[in-house]
C-alpha positions, 0 to 999 in steps of 0.5 A, a space after each residue: 479503475 481496479 480500485 473502484 471495482 473493489 467497492 462494488 457489491 460483487 467484491 464487497 470490499 467493506 468486509 475486510 474494513 478498507 474505506 477510501 478516504 481523500 484526506 491523507 490525515 485520515 488514512 491508514 493505508 497508502 496505495 500506490 498504483 501506476 508508474 512513479 515519475 521523478 516529479 511524483 517522488 517528492 509528492 509521495 514523500 510529502 504524503 507519506 510524511 503527513 500521514 498519521 502513524 502507523 501508515 502502511 504502503 501497498 505498491 499495486 502493479 508492476 509499474 508501481 513496483 519497478 516501472 514495468 515496461 516503462 522502467 527504462 524511460 528517462 522520466 521513471 524513478 527507481 523502485 518505490 521502495 528506495 523512497 518510502 518503505 513499502 509493506 506489500 507488493 501486488 503483482 499484475 499489469 493491472 492487478 486484478 481486484 481480487 489481487 488487491 483485496 488479497 494484498 489488503 487481507 495479507 496486510 491486515 494479517 501482518 498487522 495482527 501478527 506484529 500486534 501480537 508480537 508487541 503484546 508478547 514482548 510487553 508481557 515478557 518485560 512485565 513478568 
């Protein structure tokens, strides 16, 4: 529900450049929302392995982070970071659209910083 709200005119998520796609082979970002059950772990790993590199992962909401209030349940898997690498964590239950947009913008700035560092290392090697 929060993801659909982001694309409304009020939030205008198209400005920072995220676009919702339904094919993992066209995705740059994997957004995990909600609890991860043991039955979902293999599917998430498969999606992550099929995604083009680099793929970035955002865990949105307390349930995606560690299971939230359901963490003691028999069917809830351990935290997502034990299965795939997570780049950004967005707190909240559920996270507000503004928090999701803030997480995406933090990820974009993190990507820009890492690209600058790679470029600087490449320039120092060539010098």
